[in-house]
All heavy atoms as an XYZ file, in Angstrom:
757
protein
N     -19.864     -7.654    -91.375
C     -19.637     -6.395    -92.020
C     -20.069     -5.239    -91.112
O     -19.333     -4.283    -90.955
C     -20.406     -6.390    -93.334
C     -19.832     -5.472    -94.349
C     -20.513     -5.672    -95.677
O     -21.705     -5.899    -95.733
N     -19.748     -5.591    -96.736
N     -21.270     -5.347    -90.529
C     -21.719     -4.297    -89.620
C     -20.814     -4.220    -88.403
O     -20.496     -3.134    -87.918
C     -23.165     -4.540    -89.169
C     -24.171     -4.404    -90.282
C     -24.940     -5.494    -90.686
C     -24.364     -3.189    -90.931
C     -25.861     -5.376    -91.703
C     -25.281     -3.063    -91.951
C     -26.033     -4.162    -92.331
O     -26.939     -4.037    -93.333
N     -20.401     -5.363    -87.920
C     -19.526     -5.441    -86.740
C     -18.240     -4.645    -86.989
O     -17.857     -3.801    -86.185
C     -19.235     -6.920    -86.452
C     -18.143     -7.159    -85.455
C     -18.388     -7.071    -84.088
C     -16.864     -7.500    -85.878
C     -17.378     -7.306    -83.164
C     -15.861     -7.744    -84.970
C     -16.124     -7.646    -83.614
O     -15.123     -7.886    -82.704
N     -17.585     -4.906    -88.113
C     -16.339     -4.198    -88.431
C     -16.580     -2.708    -88.624
O     -15.783     -1.882    -88.180
C     -15.689     -4.793    -89.684
C     -15.028     -6.126    -89.408
O     -14.476     -6.304    -88.308
O     -15.076     -6.995    -90.293
N     -17.668     -2.345    -89.277
C     -17.982     -0.938    -89.493
C     -18.152     -0.202    -88.169
O     -17.622      0.893    -87.983
C     -19.267     -0.793    -90.343
O     -19.041     -1.423    -91.608
C     -19.630      0.658    -90.554
N     -18.871     -0.817    -87.244
C     -19.093     -0.202    -85.931
C     -17.761      0.036    -85.219
O     -17.542      1.087    -84.617
C     -20.030     -1.082    -85.078
C     -20.007     -0.687    -83.619
C     -21.447     -1.023    -85.616
N     -16.851     -0.918    -85.308
C     -15.560     -0.772    -84.636
C     -14.630      0.186    -85.378
O     -13.992      1.042    -84.764
C     -14.887     -2.130    -84.475
C     -15.605     -3.120    -83.544
C     -14.876     -4.447    -83.530
C     -15.753     -2.562    -82.150
N     -14.547      0.067    -86.684
C     -13.616      0.885    -87.468
C     -14.000      2.359    -87.505
O     -13.138      3.224    -87.545
C     -13.509      0.317    -88.883
C     -12.790     -1.016    -88.919
C     -12.978     -1.772    -90.227
O     -13.590     -1.220    -91.168
O     -12.520     -2.928    -90.288
N     -15.288      2.655    -87.468
C     -15.739      4.049    -87.511
C     -16.001      4.604    -86.109
O     -16.552      5.693    -85.977
C     -16.986      4.168    -88.382
C     -16.710      3.834    -89.834
C     -17.886      4.169    -90.709
C     -17.568      3.777    -92.131
N     -17.305      4.892    -92.976
N     -15.605      3.843    -85.086
C     -15.776      4.257    -83.686
C     -17.215      4.652    -83.353
O     -17.457      5.610    -82.631
C     -14.811      5.391    -83.330
C     -13.388      4.900    -83.301
O     -13.108      3.832    -82.776
N     -12.496      5.666    -83.889
N     -18.155      3.898    -83.893
C     -19.568      4.136    -83.609
C     -19.922      3.639    -82.209
O     -20.775      4.215    -81.545
C     -20.453      3.461    -84.681
C     -20.172      4.100    -86.047
C     -21.918      3.537    -84.317
C     -20.800      3.387    -87.216
N     -19.250      2.609    -81.756
C     -19.500      2.042    -80.430
C     -18.852      2.932    -79.374
O     -17.661      3.230    -79.450
C     -18.922      0.627    -80.350
C     -19.206     -0.170    -79.086
C     -20.699     -0.466    -78.960
C     -18.423     -1.474    -79.099
N     -19.637      3.354    -78.382
C     -19.074      4.210    -77.337
C     -18.048      3.433    -76.516
O     -17.997      2.200    -76.557
C     -20.184      4.742    -76.425
O     -20.694      3.715    -75.612
N     -17.243      4.153    -75.762
C     -16.165      3.539    -74.991
C     -16.657      2.435    -74.058
O     -16.005      1.426    -73.879
C     -15.451      4.611    -74.178
C     -14.226      4.096    -73.449
C     -13.484      5.200    -72.732
O     -13.334      6.282    -73.319
O     -13.055      4.969    -71.590
N     -17.821      2.624    -73.464
C     -18.377      1.621    -72.547
C     -19.526      0.835    -73.164
O     -20.254      0.149    -72.453
C     -18.844      2.292    -71.254
C     -17.689      2.898    -70.490
O     -16.648      2.270    -70.331
N     -17.845      4.131    -70.044
N     -19.679      0.928    -74.475
C     -20.784      0.262    -75.146
C     -20.534     -1.218    -75.373
O     -19.402     -1.694    -75.314
N     -21.621     -1.937    -75.621
C     -21.520     -3.353    -75.969
C     -22.349     -3.617    -77.211
O     -23.308     -2.903    -77.500
C     -21.966     -4.293    -74.824
C     -23.436     -4.056    -74.453
C     -21.078     -4.182    -73.618
C     -24.001     -5.107    -73.522
N     -21.942     -4.625    -77.928
C     -22.713     -5.115    -79.067
C     -23.391     -6.388    -78.588
O     -22.747     -7.248    -77.976
C     -21.800     -5.426    -80.267
C     -21.099     -4.151    -80.748
C     -22.592     -6.078    -81.389
C     -19.999     -4.408    -81.762
N     -24.678     -6.497    -78.849
C     -25.416     -7.700    -78.483
C     -25.796     -8.416    -79.775
O     -26.495     -7.856    -80.622
C     -26.672     -7.366    -77.662
C     -26.278     -6.622    -76.383
C     -27.460     -8.636    -77.347
C     -27.447     -6.085    -75.593
N     -25.308     -9.633    -79.928
C     -25.620    -10.438    -81.110
C     -26.551    -11.567    -80.683
O     -26.235    -12.334    -79.765
C     -24.344    -10.997    -81.723
N     -27.696    -11.665    -81.330
C     -28.695    -12.670    -80.996
C     -28.560    -13.874    -81.929
O     -27.964    -13.785    -83.000
C     -30.079    -12.040    -81.126
C     -31.173    -12.845    -80.443
O     -30.858    -13.792    -79.691
O     -32.357    -12.517    -80.649
N     -29.107    -14.990    -81.502
C     -29.163    -16.224    -82.305
C     -27.770    -16.764    -82.638
O     -27.527    -17.207    -83.748
C     -29.963    -16.008    -83.593
C     -31.374    -15.565    -83.319
O     -31.984    -15.959    -82.335
N     -31.891    -14.716    -84.167
N     -26.854    -16.732    -81.670
C     -25.484    -17.172    -81.924
C     -25.220    -18.614    -81.490
O     -24.094    -19.081    -81.588
C     -24.483    -16.242    -81.219
O     -24.813    -16.156    -79.835
C     -24.503    -14.852    -81.834
N     -26.253    -19.316    -81.024
C     -26.043    -20.706    -80.592
C     -27.183    -21.624    -81.007
O     -27.578    -22.509    -80.260
C     -25.859    -20.756    -79.074
N     -27.724    -21.424    -82.190
C     -28.733    -22.336    -82.696
C     -28.179    -23.756    -82.701
O     -26.977    -23.969    -82.871
C     -29.108    -21.980    -84.143
C     -30.231    -20.998    -84.279
C     -29.976    -19.684    -84.616
C     -31.540    -21.386    -84.085
C     -31.003    -18.780    -84.771
C     -32.577    -20.491    -84.223
C     -32.312    -19.184    -84.572
N     -29.050    -24.757    -82.577
C     -28.563    -26.131    -82.597
C     -27.973    -26.513    -83.951
O     -27.224    -27.472    -84.057
C     -29.630    -27.130    -82.152
C     -30.911    -27.091    -82.952
O     -31.015    -26.291    -83.889
O     -31.823    -27.871    -82.631
N     -28.217    -25.739    -85.006
C     -27.596    -26.030    -86.301
C     -26.119    -25.660    -86.309
O     -25.403    -25.994    -87.236
C     -28.328    -25.315    -87.428
S     -28.363    -23.521    -87.262
N     -25.624    -24.990    -85.259
C     -24.211    -24.625    -85.167
C     -23.399    -25.766    -84.562
O     -22.216    -25.914    -84.842
C     -24.031    -23.335    -84.321
C     -22.565    -23.004    -84.124
C     -24.755    -22.179    -84.975
N     -24.022    -26.616    -83.768
C     -23.328    -27.682    -83.035
C     -22.419    -28.531    -83.929
O     -21.290    -28.823    -83.545
C     -24.335    -28.564    -82.257
C     -25.067    -27.729    -81.196
C     -23.668    -29.769    -81.636
C     -24.176    -27.095    -80.153
N     -22.837    -28.935    -85.136
C     -21.925    -29.748    -85.954
C     -20.601    -29.069    -86.286
O     -19.610    -29.720    -86.572
C     -22.718    -30.007    -87.239
C     -24.133    -29.807    -86.868
C     -24.140    -28.775    -85.778
N     -20.551    -27.742    -86.228
C     -19.354    -27.018    -86.621
C     -18.359    -26.826    -85.488
O     -17.220    -26.478    -85.730
C     -19.726    -25.654    -87.218
C     -20.556    -25.781    -88.456
C     -21.923    -25.575    -88.404
C     -19.982    -26.143    -89.656
C     -22.696    -25.709    -89.541
C     -20.744    -26.286    -90.798
C     -22.110    -26.066    -90.732
N     -18.794    -27.013    -84.232
C     -17.859    -26.774    -83.137
C     -17.043    -28.002    -82.783
O     -16.031    -27.901    -82.134
C     -18.562    -26.189    -81.890
C     -19.624    -27.133    -81.349
C     -19.122    -24.820    -82.184
C     -20.273    -26.641    -80.062
N     -17.496    -29.181    -83.216
C     -16.716    -30.417    -83.114
C     -16.214    -30.714    -81.703
O     -15.072    -31.111    -81.514
C     -15.547    -30.377    -84.104
C     -15.001    -31.770    -84.369
O     -15.719    -32.757    -84.218
N     -13.745    -31.855    -84.749
N     -17.047    -30.470    -80.710
C     -16.714    -30.847    -79.341
C     -17.922    -31.531    -78.728
O     -19.059    -31.233    -79.102
C     -16.305    -29.638    -78.464
C     -17.426    -28.601    -78.398
C     -15.008    -29.025    -78.923
C     -17.198    -27.494    -77.397
N     -17.702    -32.468    -77.808
C     -18.852    -33.115    -77.176
C     -19.575    -32.132    -76.256
O     -18.964    -31.341    -75.559
C     -18.225    -34.256    -76.375
C     -16.805    -33.865    -76.181
C     -16.433    -32.990    -77.342
N     -20.882    -32.191    -76.313
C     -21.702    -31.326    -75.470
C     -22.522    -32.223    -74.553
O     -23.382    -32.956    -75.027
C     -22.641    -30.443    -76.327
C     -23.523    -29.577    -75.445
C     -21.841    -29.601    -77.303
N     -22.243    -32.215    -73.233
C     -23.010    -33.077    -72.330
C     -24.451    -32.596    -72.222
O     -24.709    -31.413    -72.043
C     -22.280    -32.926    -70.996
C     -21.550    -31.645    -71.087
C     -21.265    -31.407    -72.543
N     -25.389    -33.541    -72.399
C     -26.803    -33.193    -72.328
C     -27.583    -34.352    -71.742
O     -27.195    -35.505    -71.899
C     -27.340    -32.901    -73.720
C     -26.873    -31.589    -74.285
S     -27.744    -31.220    -75.777
C     -26.642    -31.946    -76.961
N     -28.690    -34.051    -71.074
C     -29.543    -35.116    -70.562
C     -30.153    -35.912    -71.713
O     -30.260    -35.413    -72.836
C     -30.627    -34.387    -69.768
C     -30.375    -32.940    -69.899
C     -29.164    -32.728    -70.752
N     -30.561    -37.138    -71.431
C     -31.194    -37.971    -72.450
C     -32.394    -37.260    -73.053
O     -33.217    -36.685    -72.350
C     -31.652    -39.305    -71.853
C     -30.472    -40.186    -71.472
O     -29.386    -39.988    -72.049
O     -30.641    -41.057    -70.601
N     -32.479    -37.277    -74.355
C     -33.613    -36.708    -75.055
C     -33.548    -35.205    -75.273
O     -34.390    -34.648    -75.970
N     -32.561    -34.536    -74.717
C     -32.465    -33.082    -74.889
C     -31.783    -32.760    -76.208
O     -30.951    -33.518    -76.694
C     -31.686    -32.453    -73.746
N     -32.147    -31.644    -76.783
C     -31.480    -31.156    -77.978
C     -30.478    -30.097    -77.539
O     -30.615    -29.526    -76.462
C     -32.481    -30.517    -78.935
C     -33.420    -31.521    -79.532
C     -34.337    -30.959    -80.600
C     -34.365    -29.496    -80.721
N     -35.231    -28.952    -81.716
N     -29.448    -29.803    -78.353
C     -28.518    -28.739    -77.977
C     -29.262    -27.459    -77.656
O     -30.047    -26.970    -78.442
C     -27.644    -28.576    -79.214
C     -27.721    -29.901    -79.891
C     -29.113    -30.416    -79.612
N     -29.045    -26.956    -76.457
C     -29.646    -25.728    -75.962
C     -31.160    -25.780    -75.870
O     -31.791    -24.813    -75.523
C     -29.235    -24.524    -76.815
C     -27.742    -24.307    -76.944
C     -27.478    -23.143    -77.879
C     -27.126    -24.033    -75.598
N     -31.760    -26.944    -76.187
C     -33.222    -27.066    -76.201
C     -33.869    -25.917    -76.951
O     -34.901    -25.390    -76.551
C     -33.790    -27.165    -74.778
C     -33.947    -28.612    -74.350
O     -33.934    -29.486    -75.236
O     -34.091    -28.857    -73.154
N     -33.225    -25.467    -78.003
C     -33.735    -24.323    -78.759
C     -34.060    -24.756    -80.179
O     -33.192    -24.808    -81.034
C     -32.693    -23.215    -78.778
N     -35.313    -25.109    -80.421
C     -35.665    -25.527    -81.777
C     -35.608    -24.351    -82.742
O     -35.745    -23.208    -82.338
C     -37.100    -26.033    -81.632
C     -37.636    -25.286    -80.463
C     -36.458    -25.079    -79.527
N     -35.396    -24.633    -83.964
C     -35.448    -23.603    -84.991
C     -36.310    -24.131    -86.119
O     -36.516    -25.325    -86.240
C     -34.054    -23.208    -85.489
C     -33.286    -24.326    -86.146
C     -33.303    -24.477    -87.521
C     -32.546    -25.221    -85.390
C     -32.601    -25.505    -88.132
C     -31.844    -26.251    -85.992
C     -31.877    -26.381    -87.357
O     -31.190    -27.388    -87.956
N     -36.834    -23.246    -86.908
C     -37.739    -23.626    -87.979
C     -36.949    -24.269    -89.104
O     -36.237    -23.587    -89.830
C     -38.508    -22.410    -88.473
N     -37.066    -25.568    -89.230
C     -36.351    -26.259    -90.294
C     -36.845    -25.735    -91.641
O     -38.001    -25.422    -91.818
C     -36.557    -27.762    -90.180
C     -35.931    -28.335    -88.924
C     -35.876    -29.837    -88.984
C     -35.390    -30.437    -87.691
N     -34.093    -30.080    -87.280
N     -35.954    -25.602    -92.564
C     -36.292    -25.046    -93.862
C     -35.934    -23.580    -93.949
O     -35.591    -23.086    -94.999
N     -36.014    -22.878    -92.828
C     -35.616    -21.471    -92.824
C     -34.137    -21.339    -92.495
O     -33.469    -20.468    -93.004
C     -36.444    -20.683    -91.811
C     -37.895    -20.580    -92.202
C     -38.705    -19.824    -91.175
O     -38.181    -19.383    -90.170
N     -39.981    -19.691    -91.419
N     -33.640    -22.167    -91.597
C     -32.226    -22.126    -91.237
C     -31.645    -23.519    -91.461
O     -31.905    -24.420    -90.692
C     -32.023    -21.722    -89.775
C     -32.352    -20.292    -89.495
C     -33.770    -20.096    -88.994
O     -34.447    -21.047    -88.678
N     -34.209    -18.878    -88.927
N     -30.865    -23.657    -92.493
C     -30.250    -24.932    -92.785
C     -28.757    -24.876    -92.543
O     -28.264    -24.033    -91.790
N     -28.021    -25.776    -93.180
C     -26.567    -25.841    -92.978
C     -25.846    -24.533    -93.296
O     -24.894    -24.173    -92.621
C     -26.122    -26.947    -93.933
C     -27.339    -27.745    -94.215
C     -28.499    -26.802    -94.078
N     -26.319    -23.799    -94.294
C     -25.664    -22.530    -94.637
C     -25.799    -21.534    -93.491
O     -24.867    -20.803    -93.169
C     -26.271    -21.925    -95.920
C     -26.092    -22.773    -97.145
C     -27.147    -23.879    -97.268
O     -28.191    -23.803    -96.586
O     -26.921    -24.809    -98.051
N     -26.971    -21.508    -92.867
C     -27.188    -20.616    -91.732
C     -26.271    -21.009    -90.579
O     -25.620    -20.168    -89.970
C     -28.652    -20.673    -91.282
C     -28.938    -19.815    -90.082
C     -29.096    -18.443    -90.228
C     -29.041    -20.367    -88.823
C     -29.357    -17.648    -89.127
C     -29.299    -19.575    -87.718
C     -29.454    -18.211    -87.870
N     -26.196    -22.311    -90.296
C     -25.323    -22.787    -89.218
C     -23.870    -22.435    -89.470
O     -23.161    -21.987    -88.571
N     -23.424    -22.603    -90.705
C     -22.048    -22.250    -91.053
C     -21.823    -20.753    -90.925
O     -20.787    -20.305    -90.424
C     -21.713    -22.724    -92.468
C     -20.297    -22.426    -92.951
C     -19.261    -23.046    -92.018
C     -20.112    -22.927    -94.367
N     -22.801    -19.952    -91.318
C     -22.683    -18.497    -91.198
C     -22.578    -18.058    -89.748
O     -21.747    -17.212    -89.397
N     -23.401    -18.635    -88.890
C     -23.357    -18.300    -87.458
C     -22.026    -18.734    -86.867
O     -21.388    -17.995    -86.109
C     -24.543    -18.939    -86.698
C     -24.386    -18.773    -85.194
C     -25.855    -18.350    -87.165
N     -21.570    -19.934    -87.228
C     -20.284    -20.428    -86.727
C     -19.145    -19.516    -87.185
O     -18.253    -19.179    -86.401
C     -20.048    -21.851    -87.205
C     -18.685    -22.365    -86.876
N     -18.286    -22.618    -85.583
C     -17.622    -22.646    -87.649
C     -17.039    -23.034    -85.584
N     -16.607    -23.063    -86.827
N     -19.162    -19.097    -88.439
C     -18.123    -18.215    -88.970
C     -18.108    -16.893    -88.205
O     -17.043    -16.387    -87.836
C     -18.351    -17.970    -90.479
O     -18.326    -19.233    -91.149
C     -17.301    -17.058    -91.060
N     -19.299    -16.337    -87.937
C     -19.390    -15.106    -87.148
C     -18.820    -15.323    -85.750
O     -18.010    -14.523    -85.268
C     -20.850    -14.642    -87.061
C     -21.053    -13.487    -86.125
C     -20.727    -12.201    -86.514
C     -21.553    -13.684    -84.848
C     -20.901    -11.120    -85.654
C     -21.735    -12.622    -83.974
C     -21.412    -11.343    -84.376
N     -19.220    -16.407    -85.094
C     -18.735    -16.691    -83.738
C     -17.209    -16.811    -83.700
O     -16.558    -16.281    -82.796
C     -19.361    -17.974    -83.195
C     -20.833    -17.826    -82.887
O     -21.349    -16.728    -82.723
N     -21.525    -18.947    -82.827
N     -16.643    -17.488    -84.667
C     -15.188    -17.651    -84.714
C     -14.495    -16.318    -84.987
O     -13.437    -16.032    -84.420
C     -14.794    -18.676    -85.780
C     -15.121    -20.099    -85.381
C     -14.356    -20.531    -84.144
O     -13.115    -20.551    -84.175
O     -15.012    -20.848    -83.132
N     -15.071    -15.507    -85.840
C     -14.506    -14.194    -86.151
C     -14.455    -13.336    -84.887
O     -13.434    -12.713    -84.584
C     -15.338    -13.517    -87.246
C     -14.750    -12.210    -87.717
C     -13.665    -12.192    -88.589
C     -15.276    -11.000    -87.303
C     -13.122    -10.996    -89.026
C     -14.737     -9.797    -87.735
C     -13.659     -9.810    -88.598
O     -13.121     -8.619    -89.026
N     -15.552    -13.317    -84.150
C     -15.618    -12.544    -82.907
C     -14.620    -13.103    -81.892
O     -13.888    -12.360    -81.243
C     -17.046    -12.574    -82.314
C     -18.062    -11.994    -83.294
C     -17.105    -11.883    -80.961
C     -17.798    -10.584    -83.726
N     -14.593    -14.417    -81.764
C     -13.709    -15.060    -80.778
C     -12.234    -14.752    -81.049
O     -11.436    -14.607    -80.121
C     -13.936    -16.569    -80.790
C     -13.185    -17.328    -79.718
C     -13.598    -18.782    -79.711
N     -13.122    -19.508    -80.857
C     -11.957    -20.148    -80.915
N     -11.151    -20.145    -79.878
N     -11.611    -20.799    -81.987
N     -11.867    -14.622    -82.303
C     -10.464    -14.404    -82.671
C     -10.106    -12.944    -82.907
O      -8.983    -12.651    -83.305
C     -10.124    -15.238    -83.914
C     -10.157    -16.713    -83.606
O      -9.508    -17.170    -82.679
N     -10.943    -17.463    -84.361
N     -11.039    -12.040    -82.676
C     -10.789    -10.620    -82.896
C     -10.136    -10.022    -81.653
O     -10.755     -9.933    -80.591
C     -12.104     -9.901    -83.207
C     -11.902     -8.450    -83.610
O     -10.753     -7.942    -83.549
O     -12.894     -7.810    -83.987
N      -8.892     -9.601    -81.777
C      -8.132     -9.059    -80.639
C      -8.650     -7.700    -80.179
O      -8.298     -7.242    -79.096
C      -6.658     -8.956    -81.008
N      -9.498     -7.068    -80.971
C     -10.037     -5.753    -80.587
C     -11.111     -5.844    -79.515
O     -11.420     -4.858    -78.858
C     -10.644     -5.049    -81.811
C      -9.676     -4.806    -82.939
C     -10.395     -4.250    -84.146
N     -11.333     -5.245    -84.690
C     -12.110     -5.050    -85.735
N     -12.088     -3.874    -86.355
N     -12.912     -5.987    -86.186
N     -11.693     -7.033    -79.351
C     -12.847     -7.171    -78.465
C     -12.737     -8.418    -77.603
O     -11.922     -9.300    -77.852
C     -14.131     -7.272    -79.287
S     -14.533     -5.768    -80.154
N     -13.589     -8.443    -76.587
C     -13.786     -9.658    -75.810
C     -15.269     -9.963    -75.856
O     -16.095     -9.057    -75.987
C     -13.277     -9.496    -74.376
C     -13.913     -8.367    -73.591
C     -13.247     -8.158    -72.237
O     -12.282     -8.846    -71.923
O     -13.712     -7.276    -71.511
N     -15.598    -11.237    -75.788
C     -16.990    -11.629    -75.943
C     -17.328    -12.769    -74.999
O     -16.465    -13.551    -74.608
C     -17.248    -12.063    -77.386
N     -18.595    -12.829    -74.642
C     -19.114    -13.942    -73.852
C     -20.445    -14.349    -74.471
O     -21.260    -13.508    -74.849
C     -19.276    -13.566    -72.354
C     -20.262    -12.442    -72.156
C     -19.679    -14.776    -71.533
N     -20.620    -15.666    -74.648
C     -21.870    -16.184    -75.187
C     -22.720    -16.702    -74.036
O     -22.247    -17.508    -73.234
C     -21.635    -17.310    -76.197
C     -22.945    -17.823    -76.800
S     -22.739    -19.271    -77.834
C     -21.899    -18.573    -79.238
N     -23.942    -16.234    -73.973
C     -24.884    -16.685    -72.958
C     -25.776    -17.756    -73.577
O     -26.414    -17.510    -74.604
C     -25.736    -15.517    -72.460
C     -24.963    -14.307    -71.937
C     -25.927    -13.168    -71.602
C     -24.136    -14.683    -70.730
N     -25.828    -18.941    -72.972
C     -26.645    -20.019    -73.545
C     -28.122    -19.867    -73.179
O     -28.721    -20.718    -72.534
C     -26.024    -21.276    -72.937
C     -25.516    -20.816    -71.610
C     -25.051    -19.394    -71.827
N     -28.686    -18.745    -73.564
C     -30.094    -18.452    -73.308
C     -30.843    -18.634    -74.622
O     -30.488    -18.007    -75.627
C     -30.274    -17.008    -72.783
C     -29.524    -16.818    -71.476
C     -31.747    -16.666    -72.639
C     -29.440    -15.377    -71.020
N     -31.835    -19.490    -74.614
C     -32.637    -19.771    -75.802
C     -31.722    -20.119    -76.973
O     -31.038    -21.122    -76.943
C     -33.553    -18.599    -76.108
O     -34.403    -18.917    -77.181
N     -31.671    -19.283    -77.995
C     -30.848    -19.580    -79.177
C     -29.503    -18.879    -79.139
O     -28.824    -18.777    -80.152
C     -31.598    -19.183    -80.464
O     -31.954    -17.806    -80.375
C     -32.835    -20.027    -80.654
N     -29.095    -18.419    -77.961
C     -27.774    -17.844    -77.772
C     -27.730    -16.338    -77.951
O     -28.271    -15.800    -78.907
N     -27.100    -15.689    -76.992
C     -26.875    -14.249    -77.042
C     -25.390    -14.031    -76.774
O     -24.851    -14.582    -75.817
C     -27.716    -13.502    -75.991
C     -29.209    -13.698    -76.270
C     -27.350    -12.020    -75.943
C     -30.111    -13.168    -75.202
N     -24.737    -13.266    -77.613
C     -23.327    -12.956    -77.408
C     -23.187    -11.478    -77.095
O     -23.735    -10.630    -77.796
C     -22.495    -13.317    -78.653
O     -22.620    -14.727    -78.887
C     -21.026    -12.976    -78.462
N     -22.476    -11.191    -76.007
C     -22.177     -9.818    -75.604
C     -20.739     -9.537    -75.998
O     -19.830    -10.299    -75.656
C     -22.353     -9.650    -74.096
C     -23.711    -10.082    -73.532
C     -23.712     -9.941    -72.017
C     -24.839     -9.287    -74.151
N     -20.528     -8.450    -76.729
C     -19.211     -8.119    -77.262
C     -18.825     -6.728    -76.774
O     -19.606     -5.789    -76.898
C     -19.226     -8.134    -78.810
C     -19.775     -9.470    -79.319
C     -17.849     -7.833    -79.373
C     -20.234     -9.438    -80.756
N     -17.622     -6.624    -76.227
C     -17.132     -5.349    -75.706
C     -15.762     -5.063    -76.299
O     -14.898     -5.935    -76.365
C     -17.025     -5.436    -74.182
C     -16.461     -4.218    -73.516
C     -16.542     -4.370    -72.018
N     -15.394     -5.121    -71.530
C     -14.561     -4.668    -70.609
N     -14.766     -3.507    -70.041
N     -13.541     -5.378    -70.224
N     -15.572     -3.821    -76.734
C     -14.268     -3.417    -77.261
C     -13.263     -3.391    -76.112
O     -13.584     -2.965    -75.005
C     -14.351     -2.031    -77.892
C     -13.027     -1.577    -78.499
C     -12.990     -0.096    -78.823
N     -14.088      0.369    -79.621
C     -14.031      0.552    -80.946
N     -12.923      0.316    -81.585
N     -15.081      0.994    -81.613
N     -12.053     -3.843    -76.376
C     -10.977     -3.769    -75.398
C     -10.286     -2.434    -75.624
O      -9.583     -2.247    -76.606
C      -9.979     -4.928    -75.542
C     -10.701     -6.259    -75.330
C      -8.829     -4.764    -74.579
C      -9.838     -7.466    -75.620
N     -10.513     -1.490    -74.724
C      -9.882     -0.175    -74.808
C      -8.562     -0.201    -74.072
O      -8.372     -0.965    -73.135
C     -10.787      0.897    -74.183
C     -12.091      1.034    -74.936
O     -12.104      1.075    -76.149
N     -13.196      1.084    -74.212
N      -7.640      0.642    -74.485
C      -6.348      0.696    -73.798
C      -6.530      1.047    -72.318
O      -5.789      0.582    -71.464
C      -5.414      1.703    -74.478
O      -6.017      2.974    -74.509
N      -7.569      1.810    -71.995
C      -7.833      2.155    -70.582
C      -8.312      0.955    -69.799
O      -8.173      0.902    -68.587
C      -8.880      3.265    -70.515
N      -8.898     -0.056    -70.508
C      -9.405     -1.252    -69.837
C      -8.361     -2.348    -69.711
O      -8.621     -3.375    -69.109
C     -10.616     -1.798    -70.581
C     -11.820     -0.900    -70.485
O     -11.936     -0.116    -69.540
N     -12.706     -0.978    -71.451
N      -7.211     -2.190    -70.320
C      -6.182     -3.225    -70.268
C      -5.407     -3.134    -68.961
O      -4.422     -2.456    -68.860
C      -5.203     -3.097    -71.450
C      -5.844     -3.488    -72.750
O      -6.806     -4.260    -72.750
N      -5.346     -2.974    -73.840
N      -5.893     -3.836    -67.965
C      -5.246     -3.843    -66.641
C      -4.509     -5.143    -66.426
O      -4.858     -6.150    -66.774
C      -6.277     -3.647    -65.536
C      -6.969     -2.288    -65.646
O      -6.399     -1.344    -66.173
N      -8.169     -2.205    -65.137
């Protein structure tokens, strides 16, 4: 909701970025349905989360947000696999379409 408001009301400056934190918790892994190569004994992203505070609903919510951003033609995004995930989102301006 905040994401759409920022874009629709042109709150984000032309060269601005949106930084979304916690976009790759290990509770999201079941929703992406792809194999993730990892060393023996490692957890996805090696980023523990407090069980009980973030359960399946949280993972589904994060996955839904990630998919929404990924499929939004107004922006481009890159997810950095740092700790629990950071996503950088930039509006695609007509001046940037080269």
